[in-house]
C-alpha positions as CSV (number, residue, x, y, z in Angstrom):
1,X,140.0,-6.0,-94.6
2,X,143.5,-5.6,-96.1
3,X,142.6,-7.5,-99.3
4,X,139.6,-5.2,-100.0
5,X,141.4,-2.0,-98.8
6,X,138.7,-1.4,-96.2
7,X,140.2,0.4,-93.1
8,X,138.8,-0.7,-89.8
9,X,138.8,2.2,-87.2
10,X,136.9,0.6,-84.3
11,X,135.5,-2.8,-83.4
12,X,134.1,-4.7,-80.4
13,X,133.2,-8.4,-80.1
14,X,130.3,-9.0,-77.8
15,X,129.1,-12.6,-77.0
16,X,126.2,-12.5,-79.4
17,X,127.2,-9.8,-81.9
18,X,130.0,-7.6,-83.2
19,X,130.4,-3.9,-84.0
20,X,132.6,-2.7,-86.8
21,X,133.5,0.8,-87.9
22,X,134.8,0.6,-91.5
23,X,135.6,3.0,-94.2
24,X,134.4,1.7,-97.5
25,X,136.2,2.3,-100.8
26,X,136.3,0.6,-104.1
27,X,134.8,-2.6,-102.8
28,X,131.1,-2.3,-101.7
29,X,130.3,-3.0,-98.1
30,X,128.0,-5.9,-99.1
31,X,131.0,-7.6,-100.7
32,X,133.3,-6.9,-97.7
33,X,130.8,-8.3,-95.2
34,X,130.0,-11.3,-97.3
35,X,133.6,-12.3,-97.6
36,X,134.3,-11.5,-93.9
37,X,131.3,-13.4,-92.5
38,X,131.5,-16.3,-94.9
39,X,135.3,-16.7,-94.2
40,X,134.8,-16.6,-90.5
41,X,131.9,-19.0,-90.6
42,X,134.0,-21.5,-92.6
43,X,137.0,-21.2,-90.2
44,X,134.8,-21.5,-87.1
45,X,133.0,-24.6,-88.5
46,X,136.2,-26.3,-89.4
47,X,137.8,-25.5,-86.0
48,X,134.8,-26.7,-84.0
49,X,133.8,-29.5,-86.4
50,X,130.3,-28.2,-86.9
51,X,128.0,-27.6,-89.9
52,X,125.4,-25.1,-90.9
53,X,124.8,-21.4,-90.4
54,X,126.8,-19.6,-87.8
55,X,125.1,-16.2,-87.9
56,X,121.4,-15.9,-87.1
57,X,120.6,-12.7,-89.0
58,X,121.9,-10.6,-91.8
59,X,124.3,-7.8,-90.8
60,X,122.9,-4.3,-90.4
61,X,124.8,-1.3,-91.8
62,X,124.7,2.4,-90.9
63,X,126.1,4.9,-93.3
64,X,127.7,7.7,-91.2
65,X,129.1,11.1,-91.9
66,X,132.8,10.8,-91.1
67,X,133.6,14.4,-90.2
68,X,130.8,14.7,-87.6
69,X,130.6,11.2,-86.1
70,X,133.9,9.3,-86.6
71,X,135.5,9.9,-83.2
72,X,132.2,9.6,-81.3
73,X,131.6,6.2,-82.9
74,X,135.1,5.0,-82.2
75,X,134.5,5.8,-78.5
76,X,131.0,4.5,-78.4
77,X,131.9,1.1,-80.0
78,X,135.0,0.7,-77.8
79,X,133.0,1.3,-74.6
80,X,130.5,-1.4,-75.5
81,X,132.3,-4.1,-73.5
82,X,132.3,-1.9,-70.4
83,X,128.6,-1.1,-70.8
84,X,127.9,-4.9,-71.3
85,X,129.9,-5.5,-68.0
86,X,132.4,-7.8,-69.9
87,X,135.1,-5.7,-68.2
88,X,134.9,-3.9,-64.9
89,X,136.8,-0.6,-65.6
90,X,138.7,1.3,-68.2
91,X,142.0,-0.2,-67.0
92,X,140.7,-3.7,-67.8
93,X,139.4,-2.5,-71.1
94,X,142.9,-1.2,-72.0
95,X,144.1,-4.8,-72.1
96,X,140.9,-6.6,-73.3
97,X,141.5,-8.7,-76.4
98,X,138.1,-8.5,-78.0
99,X,137.9,-4.8,-79.0
100,X,140.1,-2.3,-80.9
101,X,140.6,-0.1,-77.8
102,X,143.5,-2.3,-76.6
103,X,145.1,-1.8,-80.1
104,X,144.8,2.0,-79.9
105,X,146.3,1.8,-76.4
106,X,149.3,-0.1,-77.8
107,X,148.7,-3.2,-75.8
108,X,147.9,-5.4,-78.8
109,X,148.6,-5.4,-82.6
110,X,146.1,-5.9,-85.4
111,X,147.5,-5.4,-88.9
112,X,144.0,-4.8,-90.3
113,X,143.1,-2.1,-87.8
114,X,144.1,1.5,-88.8
115,X,145.0,2.7,-85.3
116,X,147.4,5.4,-86.6
117,X,144.7,7.2,-88.5
118,X,142.5,7.5,-85.4
119,X,145.3,8.4,-82.9
120,X,146.6,11.2,-85.2
121,X,143.2,12.9,-85.0
122,X,144.1,13.4,-81.3
123,X,147.7,14.5,-81.7
124,X,150.6,14.8,-84.1
125,X,152.6,12.2,-82.2
126,X,151.2,8.7,-81.4
127,X,152.1,8.9,-77.7
128,X,150.3,12.2,-77.4
129,X,147.4,11.0,-79.4
130,X,147.1,7.8,-77.3
131,X,146.9,9.9,-74.1
132,X,144.3,12.3,-75.5
133,X,142.3,9.4,-76.9
134,X,142.1,7.6,-73.6
135,X,141.0,10.8,-71.8
136,X,138.3,11.2,-74.5
137,X,137.1,7.7,-73.9
138,X,137.1,8.2,-70.1
139,X,134.8,11.2,-70.4
140,X,132.0,9.1,-71.8
141,X,132.1,6.1,-69.4
142,X,129.0,7.4,-67.5
143,X,127.0,8.4,-70.6
144,X,125.4,5.0,-71.1
145,X,123.8,4.0,-74.4
146,X,123.2,6.7,-77.0
147,X,120.3,5.9,-79.4
148,X,121.3,8.7,-81.7
149,X,124.5,6.9,-82.5
150,X,122.8,3.7,-83.5
151,X,121.5,5.1,-86.8
152,X,117.9,6.0,-86.2
153,X,116.7,4.5,-89.4
154,X,116.1,6.1,-92.8
155,X,112.6,7.3,-91.8
156,X,113.9,9.2,-88.8
157,X,116.8,10.6,-90.7
158,X,114.4,12.0,-93.3
159,X,112.3,13.7,-90.6
160,X,109.4,11.3,-90.2
161,X,106.9,9.4,-92.3
162,X,105.7,12.4,-94.2
163,X,109.1,13.1,-95.7
164,X,109.7,9.4,-96.3
165,X,106.4,8.9,-98.3
166,X,107.4,11.7,-100.6
167,X,110.5,9.8,-101.6
168,X,109.1,6.3,-101.4
169,X,108.5,5.8,-105.1
170,X,111.7,7.4,-106.3
171,X,114.3,6.0,-103.9
172,X,115.0,2.4,-103.3
173,X,117.0,1.6,-100.2
174,X,117.1,-1.6,-98.2
175,X,115.0,-1.6,-95.0
176,X,118.0,-2.2,-92.8
177,X,120.3,0.5,-94.2
178,X,120.5,3.6,-92.1
179,X,122.0,7.1,-92.4
180,X,123.7,8.9,-89.6
181,X,124.5,12.5,-90.4
182,X,123.2,16.0,-90.7
183,X,120.4,17.1,-93.0
184,X,122.7,18.0,-95.9
185,X,124.5,14.6,-95.7
186,X,121.2,12.7,-95.7
187,X,120.0,14.6,-98.7
188,X,123.3,14.0,-100.5
189,X,123.1,10.2,-99.9
190,X,119.5,10.0,-101.0
191,X,120.2,12.1,-104.1
192,X,123.1,9.8,-105.1
193,X,120.9,6.7,-104.5
194,X,118.1,8.2,-106.6
195,X,120.5,9.1,-109.5
196,X,122.0,5.6,-109.4
197,X,118.6,4.0,-109.5
198,X,117.5,6.3,-112.4
199,X,120.7,5.5,-114.4
200,X,120.2,1.7,-114.0
201,X,116.6,2.1,-115.1
202,X,117.7,4.1,-118.1
203,X,120.3,1.6,-119.1
204,X,117.9,-1.3,-118.9
205,X,115.3,0.7,-120.8
206,X,117.9,1.2,-123.6
207,X,118.5,-2.5,-123.7
208,X,121.9,-2.5,-122.0
209,X,123.2,-5.9,-120.9
210,X,126.7,-7.4,-120.6
211,X,127.0,-7.9,-124.4
212,X,126.1,-4.3,-125.1
213,X,128.5,-3.0,-122.5
214,X,131.2,-5.1,-124.2
215,X,130.4,-3.4,-127.5
216,X,130.8,0.0,-125.8
217,X,134.1,-1.1,-124.3
218,X,135.3,-2.1,-127.7
219,X,134.2,1.3,-129.1
220,X,136.1,3.4,-126.6
221,X,139.2,1.3,-126.4
222,X,139.5,0.2,-130.0
223,X,139.9,-3.4,-128.8
224,X,138.1,-6.1,-130.6
225,X,135.2,-7.3,-128.4
226,X,136.4,-10.9,-128.7
227,X,139.5,-10.1,-126.6
228,X,137.3,-9.1,-123.7
229,X,136.3,-12.7,-123.1
230,X,139.8,-14.2,-123.4
231,X,141.5,-15.6,-120.3
232,X,145.0,-14.6,-119.3
233,X,146.9,-11.4,-118.3
234,X,147.4,-9.8,-121.6
235,X,147.4,-6.1,-120.9
236,X,144.9,-5.4,-123.6
237,X,142.5,-8.0,-122.3
238,X,143.0,-6.9,-118.7
239,X,142.2,-3.3,-119.6
240,X,139.1,-4.2,-121.5
241,X,137.8,-6.7,-118.9
242,X,138.4,-4.1,-116.1
243,X,136.3,-1.5,-118.0
244,X,133.6,-4.1,-118.6
245,X,133.5,-5.2,-114.9
246,X,133.3,-1.6,-113.7
247,X,130.4,-0.6,-115.9
248,X,128.6,-3.9,-115.4
249,X,128.9,-3.8,-111.6
250,X,128.7,-0.1,-110.7
251,X,126.3,1.2,-113.4
252,X,124.2,-1.8,-114.5
253,X,124.1,-3.3,-111.0
254,X,125.4,-6.8,-111.7
255,X,126.8,-8.8,-108.8
256,X,130.5,-9.6,-108.7
257,X,129.7,-13.3,-108.2
258,X,127.6,-13.3,-111.4
259,X,130.4,-11.6,-113.4
260,X,132.9,-14.0,-112.0
261,X,130.9,-17.0,-113.3
262,X,130.3,-15.4,-116.7
263,X,134.0,-14.4,-117.2
264,X,135.4,-17.6,-115.7
265,X,137.5,-15.8,-113.1
266,X,137.4,-15.5,-109.3
267,X,135.2,-13.1,-107.4
268,X,138.2,-11.2,-105.9
269,X,139.6,-10.8,-109.5
270,X,136.3,-9.2,-110.5
271,X,136.5,-6.8,-107.5
272,X,140.1,-5.9,-108.5
273,X,139.0,-5.4,-112.1
274,X,136.2,-3.0,-111.0
275,X,138.8,-0.9,-109.2
276,X,141.1,-0.8,-112.2
277,X,138.1,0.0,-114.5
278,X,137.1,3.0,-112.3
279,X,140.6,4.4,-112.3
280,X,140.7,3.9,-116.1
281,X,137.4,5.8,-116.6
282,X,138.5,8.7,-114.4
283,X,141.8,9.0,-116.2
284,X,140.5,8.7,-119.7
285,X,137.1,10.4,-119.2
286,X,135.2,7.4,-120.6
287,X,131.5,7.1,-120.0
288,X,129.1,4.2,-120.7
289,X,126.5,6.6,-122.2
290,X,127.8,9.7,-123.9
């Protein structure tokens, strides 16, 4: 989490699954989850001298509206062990090792969990915030499961099949991606997805590939295109490569693993280059297509 700058606000480990509440940033959630799950699987297999897959299915993600649902989701996730009868009461949950609730209560420390951010939403001082947070969690103990906080699916978020069919040909979203938010938030997410899809279609229609992006990088930076493919940490090369990675990944839709292989650098290095490239574009006002 720390390496990808992806804050974790809430989590709970259940015997056959795990819940995570993350705030995505520069690194896409697909990259974060791939590195997290692959890394854990490799560690677990080494520790227990086993081979093969560890996880049965692909993870499922829910995109949620932070302002509306953040605190409710923190509470809902942290009460999962109690609902699953893994602990008997809130006092036991306060000390339970396998959820972020014990960290928020100050009983355990996890450097990758952003407990301060959550607690300050309940009070200016951490001690006050911790007390108010626990009272907030206690109020929901008898509420049971809340289907409205498990996403609801793209179709339900759109308002049913009729609305979904209207957008089916213009918006491409994975079947297990969900949206949790009010109507304006859902529309905004879908609009962004549609615009991104249309941009990638336009770029490919105009013949954009990695080489053509490299030519554009050369044009806006004044750097010879040959420098882009050179190894090393020369500032000129790093700048050009960062811009190339950002446009190739975010606008053309190339995978970071694919770019890593082509550029002969590591996948984490590509992710870092994408971040630098985005900051560079924002600062300089550069665009792939004028």
